[in-house]
C-alpha positions in Angstrom: -131.0 -138.3 -58.9 -133.7 -136.9 -56.5 -136.2 -139.3 -57.8 -133.9 -142.3 -57.7 -133.6 -142.9 -61.5 -129.7 -143.1 -60.6 -127.9 -143.5 -57.4 -124.9 -141.2 -58.1 -124.4 -138.5 -60.7 -122.5 -135.5 -61.6 -123.6 -132.3 -63.6 -123.0 -128.6 -63.9 -124.9 -126.2 -61.5 -125.6 -123.6 -64.3 -127.3 -126.2 -66.6 -130.5 -125.4 -64.6 -130.5 -121.8 -64.2 -132.4 -120.6 -61.1 -132.4 -124.0 -59.4 -129.3 -123.1 -57.4 -129.5 -119.3 -56.6 -127.0 -119.3 -53.7 -124.4 -121.5 -55.6 -124.6 -119.2 -58.5 -121.8 -117.2 -56.8 -119.2 -119.4 -58.3 -120.0 -118.1 -61.8 -119.6 -114.5 -60.9 -116.6 -112.4 -62.1 -114.9 -112.2 -58.6 -111.3 -113.0 -59.4 -111.0 -116.9 -59.1 -107.4 -117.8 -58.8 -107.1 -121.6 -59.7 -109.2 -124.6 -60.0 -107.9 -125.8 -56.6 -109.0 -122.6 -54.9 -112.3 -122.4 -56.6 -113.0 -126.1 -55.8 -112.0 -125.4 -52.1 -114.2 -122.3 -51.9 -117.4 -123.9 -53.4 -117.1 -126.8 -51.0 -116.5 -124.5 -48.0 -119.6 -122.4 -49.0 -121.7 -125.6 -49.0 -120.3 -126.5 -45.6 -120.8 -123.0 -44.0 -124.1 -121.9 -45.4 -125.8 -125.4 -46.1 -127.9 -124.2 -48.9 -131.4 -125.6 -49.1 -131.1 -126.0 -52.9 -128.7 -128.9 -52.3 -130.4 -130.7 -49.5 -132.7 -133.0 -51.7 -129.7 -135.1 -52.4 -126.5 -136.1 -50.5 -123.6 -134.0 -51.9 -120.5 -136.1 -52.2 -118.4 -133.2 -53.2 -118.4 -130.1 -55.4 -115.7 -128.7 -57.8 -115.0 -125.8 -60.1 -112.6 -125.0 -63.0 -109.9 -122.7 -63.1 -110.0 -118.9 -64.1 -112.4 -118.3 -66.9 -110.9 -115.7 -69.3 -111.6 -114.1 -72.7 -110.3 -115.6 -75.9 -110.4 -113.9 -79.4 -109.7 -115.1 -82.8 -107.5 -112.1 -83.7 -108.1 -109.0 -81.5 -105.4 -108.3 -79.0 -107.7 -106.8 -76.4 -105.8 -104.4 -74.1 -108.6 -102.0 -73.0 -112.3 -102.2 -72.4 -112.9 -100.2 -75.5 -111.5 -102.9 -77.6 -114.4 -105.1 -76.6 -117.0 -102.8 -77.7 -119.5 -104.5 -80.0 -117.4 -107.7 -80.2 -119.6 -110.8 -80.4 -118.5 -113.3 -77.8 -120.1 -116.6 -76.9 -121.2 -116.7 -73.3 -124.2 -117.3 -71.0 -125.6 -116.7 -67.5 -123.6 -114.3 -65.4 -120.7 -114.2 -67.8 -122.9 -113.0 -70.6 -123.9 -110.1 -68.2 -120.3 -109.5 -67.4 -119.4 -109.1 -71.2 -122.4 -106.6 -71.5 -121.1 -104.5 -68.8 -117.7 -104.5 -70.7 -119.4 -103.4 -73.9 -119.2 -106.7 -75.8 -122.4 -108.6 -77.3 -122.8 -112.1 -75.9 -124.3 -114.9 -77.8 -125.5 -118.0 -76.2 -125.1 -121.4 -77.9 -123.8 -124.9 -76.6 -120.1 -125.5 -76.3 -119.9 -128.1 -79.0 -120.9 -125.5 -81.6 -118.2 -123.0 -80.5 -115.3 -124.3 -82.7 -117.2 -123.8 -86.1 -118.6 -120.6 -84.9 -115.2 -119.2 -84.2 -113.9 -120.8 -87.5 -116.6 -119.2 -89.5 -116.5 -115.9 -87.8 -119.9 -116.1 -86.3 -118.4 -115.0 -83.2 -115.1 -113.2 -82.6 -114.4 -114.8 -79.4 -115.5 -116.6 -76.3 -115.1 -117.0 -72.5 -113.8 -120.3 -71.1 -110.9 -121.5 -68.8 -107.6 -122.0 -70.6 -107.9 -125.8 -70.4 -110.5 -125.8 -73.1 -107.8 -124.5 -75.5 -106.6 -128.2 -75.6 -109.6 -130.0 -74.3 -111.9 -128.6 -77.1 -109.1 -127.7 -79.4 -110.1 -124.1 -79.3 -106.5 -122.9 -79.5 -106.8 -123.7 -83.3 -109.4 -120.9 -83.7 -108.4 -118.4 -81.0 -105.1 -116.8 -80.9 -105.5 -114.1 -78.2 -105.9 -115.3 -74.6 -106.8 -112.3 -72.4 -106.7 -112.4 -68.6 -108.2 -109.6 -66.3 -107.3 -111.1 -62.9 -110.0 -109.2 -60.9 -112.9 -110.5 -62.9 -112.0 -114.1 -63.7 -115.0 -116.5 -63.1 -115.5 -120.2 -62.5 -118.1 -122.8 -63.2 -119.6 -125.2 -60.6 -120.0 -129.0 -60.8 -121.7 -131.3 -58.3 -121.3 -135.0 -57.5 -124.2 -136.2 -55.5 -126.1 -139.3 -54.4 -129.7 -140.1 -54.0 -130.6 -139.4 -50.4 -132.5 -142.7 -49.8 -129.5 -144.7 -51.3 -127.3 -142.7 -48.9 -129.3 -143.3 -45.9 -129.4 -147.1 -46.6 -125.7 -147.2 -46.1 -124.4 -148.2 -42.7 -122.8 -145.4 -40.7 -119.2 -147.0 -40.9 -119.5 -147.0 -44.7 -120.8 -143.4 -44.8 -117.8 -142.3 -42.8 -115.3 -143.8 -45.2 -117.2 -142.2 -48.2 -117.1 -138.8 -46.5 -113.4 -139.0 -46.1 -113.0 -140.1 -49.7 -115.2 -137.1 -50.8 -112.7 -134.8 -49.3 -109.8 -136.5 -50.9 -111.4 -136.5 -54.3 -112.4 -132.8 -54.0 -108.7 -132.0 -53.6 -107.7 -134.3 -56.5 -110.4 -132.6 -58.6 -109.0 -129.2 -57.9 -105.6 -130.3 -58.9 -106.8 -132.0 -62.0 -108.3 -128.6 -63.2 -105.0 -126.8 -62.5 -103.1 -129.4 -64.5 -105.5 -129.3 -67.4 -105.0 -125.3 -67.3 -101.2 -126.0 -67.5 -101.7 -128.3 -70.6 -104.2 -125.8 -72.2 -101.7 -123.1 -71.8 -98.9 -125.0 -73.3 -101.0 -126.2 -76.2 -102.2 -122.4 -76.9 -98.6 -121.3 -77.0 -97.6 -124.2 -79.3 -100.4 -123.0 -81.7 -99.0 -119.5 -81.8 -101.4 -118.1 -79.1 -100.5 -114.9 -77.3 -101.2 -114.6 -73.7 -102.2 -111.0 -72.7 -102.6 -109.7 -69.1 -104.7 -106.6 -68.7 -102.7 -103.9 -67.0 -103.6 -103.3 -63.3 -105.0 -99.9 -63.5 -107.2 -101.0 -66.7 -108.2 -104.2 -64.7 -109.6 -101.9 -62.0 -111.8 -100.3 -64.6 -113.0 -103.6 -65.6 -113.8 -104.9 -62.1 -115.8 -101.5 -61.4 -117.7 -102.0 -64.6 -118.9 -105.4 -63.8 -120.0 -104.6 -60.3 -123.6 -104.8 -61.5 -123.3 -108.5 -62.0 -122.6 -109.6 -58.3 -125.1 -106.8 -57.2 -127.8 -108.7 -59.3 -126.9 -112.0 -57.8 -127.3 -110.5 -54.2 -130.7 -109.1 -55.1 -131.9 -112.3 -56.8 -130.7 -114.6 -53.9 -132.4 -112.4 -51.3 -135.8 -112.6 -53.3 -135.4 -116.4 -52.9 -134.5 -116.4 -49.3 -130.8 -117.0 -49.7 -128.0 -115.1 -48.0 -126.2 -114.0 -51.1 -124.6 -110.9 -49.6 -123.1 -113.1 -46.7 -121.9 -115.5 -49.2 -120.1 -112.9 -51.2 -118.4 -111.5 -48.2 -117.1 -115.0 -47.4 -115.9 -115.6 -50.8 -114.1 -112.3 -51.1 -112.4 -112.9 -47.7 -111.2 -116.3 -48.9 -109.9 -114.9 -52.3 -108.1 -112.3 -50.4 -106.5 -115.1 -48.2 -105.3 -116.7 -51.7 -103.9 -113.4 -52.8 -102.0 -113.1 -49.7 -100.7 -116.6 -49.6 -102.8 -117.5 -46.5 -105.3 -119.9 -48.0 -105.7 -123.1 -46.0 -108.5 -125.4 -46.3 -109.3 -129.1 -45.7 -110.2 -129.2 -49.4 -106.9 -127.9 -50.6 -103.9 -130.1 -51.0 -100.7 -129.1 -49.1 -98.8 -128.8 -52.4 -100.8 -125.8 -53.3 
């Protein structure tokens, strides 16, 4: 995209680890509520902090999936101790999160996960519930465990080559900017709908939805604090305001908890 091999494209921020140090916040176990809220927050952070790492293209919009949770083949995880030594597929900040909880993360591509679960190479994985249907993972995972304070997300970008953008007339740019905001809203809603479909499919396949009890969830949240702490340290080393970003994100998540979340990137129906 930067070199002009294509005019417009989409990908995942985490596919190039270290390339987007500030935007890595979206992968942290901070307690993301929904695809709509995650999508609104990632766009707001881009607007508010204007990260240098995104300035070599024209950002159309960003989006992020719904709450990433733990899924296991058979183990009904209720306490942190239940995860001790369990092999779970993960990568990046979520792998560090699992280490903090006592599990053993294994990294490999998503297309390999179904067979790895089927053969018992891993006992589980982390992913949003939409993948239970989208990747048919509900066929090989039967326990779906949510710990609300540490749910994570994954960020995606839709960008345009900067020279191509600059070649467009101002009136055309204005229309596209308006459409970008609308599509960010639609993308968030699409993630939420996919989660609903995934949940229904998991239940249809005999899956059990497990919610970690509030007191135990607090223990998990305390245990994974080294993960956002490491993000702040790494961002600072690269000259990025990671601490300020986390303060902003926690405030917005609190707004969502209290039913006060308003955003131009969020549809009124949410």
